[in-house]
Structures are given as C-alpha cells and as structure tokens.
C-alpha positions as CSV (number, residue, x, y, z in Angstrom):
1,X,-29.7,-2.1,-26.3
2,X,-28.3,-0.4,-23.0
3,X,-25.1,1.3,-23.8
4,X,-22.3,1.5,-21.3
5,X,-21.7,5.1,-19.8
6,X,-18.6,6.3,-21.3
7,X,-17.7,8.2,-18.2
8,X,-18.1,5.0,-16.0
9,X,-16.2,3.0,-18.6
10,X,-13.2,5.3,-18.5
11,X,-13.3,4.9,-14.7
12,X,-13.5,1.3,-14.8
13,X,-10.5,1.0,-17.3
14,X,-8.4,3.6,-15.2
15,X,-9.1,2.0,-11.8
16,X,-8.7,-1.6,-13.1
17,X,-5.4,-0.7,-14.7
18,X,-4.3,1.0,-11.4
19,X,-5.5,-2.0,-9.4
20,X,-3.7,-4.7,-11.4
21,X,-0.6,-2.7,-11.3
22,X,-1.0,-2.4,-7.4
23,X,-1.4,-6.3,-7.3
24,X,1.8,-6.6,-9.3
25,X,3.6,-4.3,-6.8
26,X,2.2,-6.1,-3.8
27,X,3.5,-9.4,-5.3
28,X,6.9,-7.7,-6.0
29,X,7.3,-6.6,-2.4
30,X,6.4,-9.9,-1.2
31,X,8.8,-11.6,-3.5
32,X,11.4,-9.0,-2.5
33,X,11.0,-10.4,1.3
34,X,11.1,-13.8,0.3
35,X,14.4,-13.3,-1.5
36,X,16.1,-11.4,1.3
37,X,14.6,-11.7,4.6
38,X,12.1,-14.5,4.8
39,X,13.2,-18.1,3.1
40,X,10.3,-20.0,1.8
41,X,10.6,-21.4,-1.6
42,X,7.2,-22.9,-2.0
43,X,5.4,-19.6,-1.0
44,X,7.8,-17.7,-3.4
45,X,6.8,-20.0,-6.3
46,X,3.1,-19.6,-5.4
47,X,3.4,-15.8,-5.5
48,X,5.3,-15.8,-8.7
49,X,2.5,-17.9,-10.3
50,X,-0.3,-15.4,-9.1
51,X,1.9,-12.4,-10.1
52,X,1.7,-13.8,-13.8
53,X,-2.0,-13.6,-13.8
54,X,-2.0,-10.0,-12.5
55,X,0.7,-9.2,-15.2
56,X,-1.7,-10.5,-17.9
57,X,-4.4,-8.4,-16.4
58,X,-2.3,-5.5,-16.3
59,X,-1.2,-5.8,-19.7
60,X,-4.9,-5.9,-21.0
61,X,-5.8,-2.8,-19.1
62,X,-2.5,-1.0,-20.4
63,X,-3.7,-1.8,-23.9
64,X,-7.3,-0.5,-23.2
65,X,-5.7,2.7,-21.9
66,X,-3.7,3.3,-25.0
67,X,-6.4,2.1,-27.6
68,X,-9.1,4.2,-25.9
69,X,-7.0,7.2,-25.0
70,X,-7.7,7.0,-21.4
71,X,-5.4,9.0,-18.7
72,X,-4.2,6.6,-16.1
73,X,-4.5,7.5,-12.6
74,X,-1.9,10.3,-11.6
75,X,-1.4,8.3,-8.3
76,X,0.4,5.4,-10.1
77,X,3.8,6.3,-8.3
78,X,2.3,6.4,-4.8
79,X,0.3,3.2,-5.5
80,X,3.3,1.3,-6.6
81,X,5.3,2.7,-3.3
82,X,2.4,1.4,-1.1
83,X,1.9,-1.8,-2.9
84,X,5.5,-2.8,-2.5
85,X,5.4,-1.8,1.2
86,X,2.2,-3.8,1.8
87,X,3.7,-6.8,0.1
88,X,7.1,-6.7,1.8
89,X,5.5,-5.8,5.2
90,X,2.9,-8.6,5.1
91,X,5.6,-11.3,4.4
92,X,7.9,-9.9,7.1
93,X,4.9,-10.8,9.4
94,X,4.9,-14.3,8.2
95,X,3.1,-16.9,6.0
96,X,-0.5,-16.1,7.5
97,X,-0.2,-12.5,6.9
98,X,1.2,-13.0,3.4
99,X,-1.7,-15.1,2.6
100,X,-4.2,-12.9,4.3
101,X,-2.8,-9.8,2.2
102,X,-3.9,-11.8,-1.1
103,X,-7.2,-12.9,0.5
104,X,-8.2,-9.5,1.6
105,X,-7.4,-7.7,-1.6
106,X,-9.0,-10.4,-3.7
107,X,-12.4,-10.3,-1.6
108,X,-12.6,-6.5,-2.3
109,X,-11.5,-6.9,-6.0
110,X,-14.2,-9.9,-6.3
111,X,-17.0,-7.4,-5.2
112,X,-15.5,-4.4,-7.4
113,X,-15.2,-6.6,-10.6
114,X,-18.9,-8.1,-9.9
115,X,-20.0,-4.4,-9.7
116,X,-18.6,-3.5,-12.9
117,X,-19.7,-6.6,-14.8
118,X,-23.2,-5.7,-13.7
119,X,-22.9,-2.1,-15.2
120,X,-21.1,-3.0,-18.6
121,X,-23.7,-3.4,-21.4
122,X,-23.5,-5.5,-24.5
123,X,-21.9,-2.7,-26.3
124,X,-18.6,-3.8,-24.5
125,X,-18.9,-7.7,-24.8
126,X,-15.1,-8.0,-25.1
127,X,-14.2,-5.9,-22.0
128,X,-16.8,-7.6,-20.1
129,X,-15.5,-11.1,-20.9
130,X,-12.0,-10.2,-19.7
131,X,-13.2,-8.8,-16.7
132,X,-15.1,-11.8,-16.0
133,X,-12.0,-14.0,-16.5
134,X,-10.1,-11.6,-14.5
135,X,-12.6,-11.8,-11.6
136,X,-12.5,-15.7,-11.7
137,X,-8.5,-15.6,-11.6
138,X,-8.9,-13.1,-8.3
139,X,-11.4,-15.5,-6.7
140,X,-8.9,-18.4,-7.3
141,X,-6.3,-16.5,-5.8
142,X,-8.5,-15.7,-2.8
143,X,-9.0,-19.5,-2.4
144,X,-5.3,-20.5,-2.9
145,X,-4.7,-17.9,0.0
146,X,-7.2,-19.4,2.3
147,X,-5.9,-23.1,1.4
148,X,-2.5,-21.9,2.4
149,X,-3.0,-20.1,5.9
150,X,-4.9,-16.8,5.3
151,X,-6.8,-16.3,8.5
152,X,-8.9,-13.4,10.2
153,X,-8.5,-14.8,13.7
154,X,-7.2,-12.7,16.2
155,X,-4.8,-10.0,15.2
156,X,-5.2,-11.0,11.7
157,X,-8.8,-9.3,11.8
158,X,-7.1,-5.9,12.0
159,X,-4.7,-6.6,9.2
160,X,-7.9,-7.7,7.1
161,X,-9.6,-4.6,7.9
162,X,-6.8,-2.3,7.2
163,X,-6.0,-3.8,3.7
164,X,-9.6,-4.0,2.8
165,X,-10.1,0.0,3.8
166,X,-7.1,0.9,2.0
167,X,-8.0,-1.2,-1.3
168,X,-11.4,0.2,-1.2
169,X,-10.1,3.9,-0.8
170,X,-7.6,3.3,-3.4
171,X,-10.4,2.3,-5.8
172,X,-12.4,5.3,-5.2
173,X,-9.5,7.7,-5.6
174,X,-8.1,6.2,-8.8
175,X,-11.4,6.2,-10.4
176,X,-11.4,10.1,-10.3
177,X,-7.8,11.2,-10.2
C-alpha cells in the first residue's frame, strides 16, 4: 500500500485551503460589484450559488487544518485582498470577463486537483474522495461560466493568461509559505 507523502499532504491541504478561501473572496468581490456598480440579478444569483460550493470546500479544508495541526499559508491576507480585487475588477469589465474569471481559475484548479488525486494514496481515502468531489464542482463551475458568456477571444485572451498565471503562482507560493 502506497502511503501518501506527509510533506506533500501538508502542502496539499495548505494550498487547497488558501485556494478555496481565495475563490470565496473572488466571488465576494464579484458580488460587491454586482451590488454597487453593475446591476445583473441573474448573474448575482449564479455567483451566490457557486460561492456556496466554495464555502463548503473551504470549511472542509479548515477542518483538516485544525484536525491535522497544519499551518495555513502566511499569505492569506494578501490572497484575500487580491481575490476581492480580481472579483470586483473582472465584474466591472462586464459579464464576459466575470465568467472568464471563473472559467480561467477553474481550469487551473481542475489540473491542480487532478495532480493531487493522482498522488494521494489509499491511506487518505476520505481526503481523496472529497478532492474528487470538489474537482467535479469546479469543473461544473467552469462549464457554467462558458455556458454564460466566458470567452478567450480578442482582449479576453490576455485576461485569461493573467488570471491563470496568477493562480498558478499563488498555488506554488501557498504550498511552501
């Protein structure tokens, strides 16, 4: 039986906690923009629904951090601020940018979770089961985003690259710090 590397396990939980909290902050930024500057109640309801999934994911990882005595990333306050800014800023740019923000982040997270699933051994079956469920939720969010206007055409290709690069960088940093 292949045992999961304890150091990797700690990194997985730390970064997944930070990522799920970051997703909540992105959605909070989008909801703030939708409540103040941009009026679109349908989009607001869709984002509220996706945020609820992210809250469920974050709660799971917060419990894992406490239960396993893992130190969260020291950069949570920075990630919170950047997430709020990304959410608010993408929404100010319009519905396509709002949806692309979700799609771009979720595409990175899909690969990130898949990589973790492949490395988690049978000694961590409950963790693996939850990450598989969360990955499926994230794929669903990505599909919702594309069904509702996300695009990578023209100017949006730049937004996609910036968001994906930032997400990948945040993952690498949060694993270690």
